[in-house]
N, C-alpha and C positions, 0 to 999 in steps of 0.2 A: 370470637370464633374466627378462624382463618377462612378466607374466601377461596373457593375453588376456581374463581374466574381467572382466565388467562388472556393476556393481550397477545394477539397474533401478529407476527411481523414477516414481511418479505425482506430479506437481507442480501445485498450485493456487497462483496468485498473485493478489493484489488490489492494484491501484495506487490509492492515495489521493492525488489530485493537487490541490493548491491552484491554483485558476483565477482568482485575483485579479490585478490589473494588474501587480504587481511580479514575477509568475512567468512572464512572457513567454518568457524564455530557456529555462527548463527544460521548458516545454510544447513549445517548438520542438524541443528535443532528443528528447523522447518522440515527437513527430509524425514527425520526420525518420528515426527509427530503428525505427518500428513494423514495417515490412516485414522488417527485419533481426533483430528481437528474438529470434524463435524460433531462427533459425540461430545467432546469437551465443551464446545461453545453452546450447544443446545442444552447440555446439563446445567451449565452455569446460568443460562437464561431461565430454565425451568425453576430453579431455586428462587428466582425473582418473579415467578408467576407470569413469565413471558414465554411464548411459544413461537418458534421459527417455522413457518409453514413452507417457506422456500429459502434455501441458502445457495447462492452462487458465488464462486471464487474465480478470480482471474489473476494471472501471473504477469508481471512486467519485471524482467531481470535485466539489470543495466551494468555497463562498464564505462568505457571512454571511447567516443567515436574516433578521435584522431589516432588513438593507440590500437584499438581493437577492431576497427572497421566493421565488417559484417557481423562480428560477434559482440558488438557493442550493446545490442538491445534484442531481447527476446520478448515478444508480446503474444500472449495467447488469447483465445476467446474465453468466455465464462464457462466454468465447469459447474454443473448442477450436482450438489452433494445431498445425500450420499449416493445418488444414482451413478455418478461418473467418478467415484472415488478412485477407481483403478487408473483411469486416464490422468486424473489429477496427480496421483502419486507418481506415476511414470514420468510426468513432466518435471515435478519437483526433484525427483531423484536424478534427472538428467543434468541438473545445474551443477556447475563446477566453479570453485572459487579460484580464479586465476585471472591474469591480465591486469589491466589498469595501468595508467601511465604515472602522472604526477600524483600528489596527494588528493587533489580534487577529482571528482567523477561527474558524469552527466546525469545526476539525479533529478534535476529540474525537468529534463526532457522525459524521464520516466514518469514523473508526476503529471506532466502534460498529457501523456498517453492515458494515464489512469483517469484523469478528469474527463476526458472525452470518450469514456467507455459507453457502450450501449446499455445504459442503466435500465433496470426494470421500472416501469412507471405505473404498474398496477397495484391495487390494494390501498387501503386507507392508512395502514401502518407499514411504512417501508423505511429502510435504512440503506444508505449508500456510503460505505466505509472504505477509505483508502488507508493502508498501512505502509509506511516507508521504513525500511530497515537499512541503515547505513552507518558506517563508522567514519565517513569522510565528508568534508564540505563539498559543495557543488560548484562546478564551473558556472559562469554566467550563461544564460541561454544563448545559443548560437556559437559557443566557443568552438564546437567541432564541426561547424557547417562547411568547412573545406573538405571534409570527408565525402567521398562519393556515396556513402551509405547514409548520410544525414537525411532525415525525413523532410519531405515537402509539407508545407502547411503547418510547420511547428510555430508555437508562440515565439515572437521575435524578442521579447524582453519580459522582465518581471511584471511590468504594468499590464501587458496583454495576458500573461498567465493569471494574474490576479483577476482580470475580467472574466477569464474562463471559469475560475472558481466562483465568482459572483458575490453578491451581497444582497441584503434585504431590498435595497433600492434598485439594484441592477442584477437580476438573476443571471447565472452563468449556465454551464452545461449540466449541473446537478440540481436536484431538488433542494432548495435552500433550507427546508425544514427537516430533510432526511440526511443531509451530508454530514460526515465526520472525517477528520484527517488526524491520524495518529502518527506522530513523528518520533521514531527511535533514531535520532540523528544528533550529530555534535552541536555544541554551542558555537555556531558558525554564522557568518553574516546572512547568507541567503535563507538558511533555515530559520534564523531568528526573525527576519523580515516577515516570513510567512506566519510564524507562531504569534508574533506581536500585532499583526495587522489583519489577518484573515479570521473570520468567525468559524466556530466549530472545530478548532484545532487544539489537540493536546500534544505537548512536546515533552519528551523524556530524553534529556541530553545523554548522549553516549560519549565515550572517551575516544578521541581520534587515535587510530592505530591499534586499538585494543580488541577489535573484532566483536565487540558487544558480548564478551565472554561472561559478564556478570548478569546478563539479562535472562531471567528465568522464564521458562515456558508458561508456568502458571501465571506470572505477571502479565504476559501477553494475553492469555485467555481472559483473565479478570478485567484487564483494561478494555479489551474489545467488548465484553459483555456489559461492562459498566457504561460504555459509550452508547450502547443501544438502549436509550431511555425515551 
């Protein structure tokens, strides 16, 4: 006999979205499904007898500091869903796929912003999920520091960023039992270092320059819900 017991979760998600020109297709997927996102994730969770008591979503949209200056990074606060769906949708719809300089972008800085989010620390069952969507390799950390818009206090290199992510022996800014990182990113050096050495990471390689056009929304939803276990 099936059990009616449901495990209840508080879930925080940060979407790091590459907003350069080649990402038009994935940005449109996010825009078109913003209103449905809460319902789709919660429905997928309910099928697994899991209940989200609180879902918060934050946006980190990134480009290239040297090329795009003040437009290189958009960082929002957390939106509570479904209560702040309208504000969340407005923010997502404001994103435009343009800019970017060379093939690589400042994705590691976006990931750093995400890791240092003001995560919810309440509840026995919580999940802290970062999702990175990009079709580009990343510059090394600090590549764009000559830009006047480059943030103070940024991780100086991959070693420091890895410490921010943390490990069982040396916790970082996230709850080691709650954290997950989903990389929809190319098979490229820095992303591979992360997927091969950090715990709690799922890497789904994208094809550079293709804008992730083959990535289905249902796959994103299923992957997110499967990662919340």
